[in-house]
N, C-alpha and C positions, 0 to 999 in steps of 0.2 A: 504494500499499500504506500503511495506517495505520501510526502510529507504536507502536500496541500489537502489531504483528506484527514489528517490529525490534528489535534490539539495536544501540544508538548507541554507539560508541566514539571517544572521545579518545585517540589514541596519542601518545605522547611518546618521543623518544629523550633521555636524560639530559642535565643541562647539561655545560658543558666540564670536563674533568680536565687535568691537567699533561701527561698523555701524549697527548690529542688535540691540545694545542698544539705538543708535540715531534714535528712531522713525522708524526702520526698513529701514533705507536708503538702496537703492537697490544696493548689492555689485557686482552681477554677475560676470564677468571676471577680477575685480578688485582683486589683490593678496594681502590681508592683512592679517595680524596675529589674532591669539587668543587673547582675554583678558586674564587677571588672573583668572577671573572667567570661562572662556572657557577652559583653561588648568585644572582647577578644576572639571569641568563637565567632561572632557576626563578620568580624573584619577578615578573618581566615577565609570564610564562604565567598566574601567580596572578590579576594584573591582567586579563588578558584572559578568563579563565575566571570571574571573580568573580560574574557573573550567571547561569551555568549551573549548575543543581542536578545533581550527580553521586550516583546511588544507591549506588556504591561505587568503592572507589579501590584498584587492584592494583599492584605493582611486583616487578621482580626484586629478590632479597634482597641484591645487591650494594649497597655504600653509596652509590654515585653515584646509581643509579638510585631508591633508597630514600628518599634525600634530597630529590632532585628532586621527587617524589611528594608528600611531606610539605609542601614549600613550596609547590608549586604548587596543592595542593588544601585545605591547612588543615584536614585531616581524617583520620581514622583509615587507615592504609594496611595492606592485607593483602599478604604477600609471598607470592611462589610461584615454586618452583625452577624452574618450566617457563620463565619470562621471563627466565632467566639467560643471559648472553652465550654465543656460541659458545665451545667448548673449541678454541683455536687451536694446539694442541700445540707444536711447536718454534718457531712463530711468536710465541709469547706475549713480551712484553716487547721486541720488535725492530721496527724500521720495516720497512717494505716494502722498502726498497732493501738492508737489511742481511740479511733471509732469502732474498731471491732471490739475493742473491751467494753466500749460503752453500749452499743448496739450490734451484737453478732448477727441478729436476724436479718438486718438490711444488708449487710455484706454477703451473708449466705444467698439471699434473693437475687441479689445482683450476679453473683458468681453462677448461680443456676441458669438465669434467662435475663441477661440485661436488655434484651429486646422489649420486654414489657416491665421489667422491674425499675422503680425510680431510683436514681443514684441518692444515696444518704437519705432514703425514706421519703424526702420532699422534692428531689431535683429532678432531672430530665431523665426520660427512658431512653435507652440506645436507640430506639425506632425514631424519636422525636430528632435525635443528633444526626441520624443517619440521613433523616428525610431533608434536613436543612442543608447538611453539606452536599447532598446528591442535587439538591434543588440549584445550588451556587454553581458546581460543576456542569450541569446541563446548561445553565445560561452562559457559562464561559465557553462551551464548546460551541453554541450558536454563535457567540460574539466573536470568537477568535480561532476559529477552525483554519487549520494551516499556518498558526501562529506559535510562539513560545511565551508562556507566562510564567513568573515567580509569584507562589502563594506561600504566606507565612502564616501558620495557625498553631495548633496546641496538639500535645501528647496524646490525650484522649479523643479528640474529634478526628484527627489524623487517622489514628489506628482503627477506630470503628467503621469509618468510611472505606478505608483500605479492605479491611476484612469482608465488608458488605459488598465491594466491588469484586473480589476475589472468590465469592460465593463461600465463605467461611461462615459457619454459625456465629453469631456476634459474641458469644461467650468465649470464643477462642482469640478475641483481638488482641489480648496481651502476648500473643505469641508472635505478634509483629512488634519489633523494638524499634524506637525511634529516637535516637540520641539527640541532646541539645545542638542546635545548629548544624545537623548533618544534613547531606543532600539526599534527598530521595526524588526519582525521577520516573515519570509513568507517563503514558499517551492515553488519548480517548479518541474514538472514532465517531463519525457523526451519528452512529447507532448508539454510542455510549459504551462500548466496548473498551475494558480497561486493560492494559497491558503494563505491568510492573517491570521496568527494566533496570532500577538500582534502589537500592535501600540502605540507608547509611554509607554512602558512597563518599569518598574524598578523591575529586577529580584531580587529574594531573595536569 
């Protein structure tokens, strides 16, 4: 299939935040900045992508994603609410050990079937997350078919979307690992067929 029939997507997870470094404290909708290391990670991505033309750059409106996109692309960033991290409900601002101790039933329900279970008892379901991410990328395919875009979002939403597009049960989404400011590359054709070419890649 020719490049004119494909949307090419460089997908980033934002750079490190203080909560990533603190036993992966769940950040969700909390709007916190990058650490110095997170800024350095975004700068490393910019160096790797410097010879790749991006027709457009999109990011979650949260500061950590928007800043990563600005540094990595060095061009105008369009924010889109559909790329925002999951609403983690009562898990927000807690480590996994903390919220499992407080409410093991919510974690068990999410692990069993995140498609229908609400994260943190009061947050989003996996299906709600997938639906908004899929709507975003369907729109991008209509708008940018034959072009290349950079998208910067978050660990939870990125992995759930990729699991869905790869035909995996959503409960297996954590089997896809996306490191801070690592480069994932995939294509979408006009029918929405998803091809994952690189995961956590460092381009030469």
